[in-house]
C-alpha positions, -999 to +999 in steps of 0.1 A: -164+168+022-183+144+046-176+109+036-175+090+071-184+053+072-206+038+100-181+010+106-203-008+130-228-014+100-201-021+075-189-053+060-152-050+052-129-074+033-092-073+030-073-092+003-039-104+013-052-102+049-026-124+066+002-102+054+020-075+075-004-049+065-034-070+070-025-080+103-021-046+115-051-035+098-071-062+117-055-051+150-063-014+145-099-021+132-108-043+162-094-018+185-108+015+172-133+007+143-149-026+150-172-035+118-202-055+115-180-080+098-143-081+089-132-109+063-095-119+060-091-130+024-059-147+015-044-179+000-024-193+029-043-215+052-015-217+078-013-180+081-051-179+085-051-205+111-023-187+131-042-154+129-074-172+140-057-182+173-050-145+179-084-133+167-108-163+172-143-156+160-156-169+194-140-138+208-142-113+180-177-120+163-171-101+134-141-122+122-144-143+091-116-162+073-117-167+036-093-190+018-089-176-019-065-161-044-072-131-062-063-148-096-096-168-092-124-148-103-151-170-092-138-173-056-138-134-055-173-134-066-183-157-037-161-136-012-176-103-021-212-112-018-227-086+011-193-069+011-196-030+014-157-021+014-127-037+000-091-031+010-068-046-017-033-055-002-028-089-021+002-086-043+037-104-053+060-076-042+095-090-040+114-073-066+140-099-075+112-129-075+092-107-100+120-101-123+127-138-123+089-149-123+074-122-145+042-140-154+034-149-118+037-112-109+015-102-139-012-128-128-016-118-093-008-079-095-026-073-129-049-099-138-059-101-101-068-065-101-091-068-130-108-099-114-112-078-082-126-049-101-152-068-119-162-089-089-165-054-068-188-041-097-210-071-101-214-078-065-224-042-054-196-033-034-195+004-024-158+013-023-125-002-031-092+011-022-060-003-035-025-003-019+004+007-044+040+014-039+065+042-048+081+016-073+050+022-093+060+058-102+083+058-133+089+019-128+121+004-138+114-032-125+087-056-133+070-053-098+067-016-101+054-018-137+027-045-126+016-021-098+015+010-122-007-011-144-029-021-114-032+017-105-043+026-138-068-002-138-084+010-105-085+045-115-102+037-149-126+014-130-145+048-120-150+057-157-160+020-164-189+022-139-197+059-144-216+072-115-228+039-101-210+020-073-183+011-065-159+039-064-122+031-068-091+047-054-055+040-047-030+047-019+009+049-028+034+051-001+071+040+004+089+012+024+070+000+055+092-002+085+097-040+096+074-053+068+084-088+056+109-085+028+122-051+037+157-040+044+153-034+082+147-072+091+174-080+067+198-057+084+187-068+118+198-105+108+229-094+092+239-075+124+247-109+140+275-115+114+290-080+119+289-069+083+261-052+067+258-053+029+249-019+011+240-016-025+249+020-029+258+046-002+239+074-018+205+055-018+174+069+000+141+055+007+106+068+020+096+054+054+064+048+071+054+027+099+026-002+095+004+018+119+008+050+100+000+031+067-031+016+082-044+046+096-039+066+062-056+038+043-086+038+064-088+077+063-086+076+025-113+049+025-135+071+043-132+102+023-124+090-012-145+101-038-133+077-065-104+081-090-079+096-064-044+084-059-034+093-026+002+100-015+010+106+022+038+131+032+063+109+048+101+112+057+132+098+039+163+084+050+198+077+035+208+042+036+240+050+057+221+069+083+198+034+085+228+015+091+239+037+119+204+035+134+205-003+132+241-013+138+266+015+141+293-009+153+290-033+122+313-029+091+297-023+058+303-040+023+293-021-008+280-047-035+265-024-061+229-018-069+209-045-079+187-050-112+154-030-109+167-008-081+168+032-081+191+054-062+161+075-051+124+063-051+097+087-066+059+089-055+048+117-074+066+118-108+073+152-125+049+142-155+020+139-130+025+174-115+000+191-135-027+168-119-013+169-084-028+189-056-011+193-022-027+193+012-009+195+046-004+160+049-006+143+016-007+148-023-036+138-043-030+129-079-062+135-097-076+114-127-079+126-162-117+124-164-138+152-177-165+144-153-144+141-122-141+177-110-180+178-114-186+151-090-157+153-066-147+185-047-114+184-026-114+219-007-083+233+004-057+218-019-033+238-038-017+229-072+021+220-070+045+238-094+047+223-131+083+209-123+075+193-089+086+158-081+081+141-049+111+117-045+131+104-016+164+123-024+150+159-026+122+153+002+128+179+029+115+156+056+142+136+069+144+109+096+170+112+122+190+081+136+172+085+167+138+086+153+144+055+132+159+036+163+126+046+180+105+033+151+122-001+150+128-007+188+100-032+191+109-050+160 
């Protein structure tokens, strides 16, 4: 299925563009897929100023910096004028903060998604791909619940517009090595004290690098039909192995699982197995649209068993201590 994008003719906008993912996306796009215009949309003027020192528009003529918030529908309408492709990475994603400030998470992650969908439709954007999280599968915390709702909105956006543009799809993956707020920078800081706090020694998580995440999102943006939820096949790791990779000399203090946490994360729930097809490097959860298979054809995929579940505990792909050390050595 040929869906390649002519990047040199494309106007691309990324929401949350000054975050960990956004900065890596800009770096990779400028190196490998320089577009006609690359717009960084975010609400933090200081981060935009700092990013513009690294990627000034005097050196990178395609770069644009646009201050705004996905909560502000009017600002999105202005930002999306002439935009071909949108990568939606803006979110409130800290689990404890979302539990304590639930309406703020709803405003950004749900209302912001609705604003973005309407702006993309009305401004003639061609494709939108939204970043999700493993916490959106069978969610038990508010952050995961808001992202599940966001995922549903983006998938349903395709039924809302019918066969007209834009197309909407979602990418769901696990913990990003070294991203802000993740456990790895936390452990690296705790390493100085000689004691690492562990919630539960049984805990496992999916892991992906920023570069792998960016490359997968760009690939999905190129080949999406609209309505897919893409899940990459990535390795898992037990929390105690992560401790061995980061600070084998440190003691550990078991503090108990935090509110909203799971022992194992899920990316393809068992209830969605009937709609899931497997490829060599990813799973694809198909939408429940009657028309979808008539307009989209993913050749080479195979159905998963009815009782299939893709979770970090039973995932056969495991990171070794040495592999994790290699992944984090430049952090």
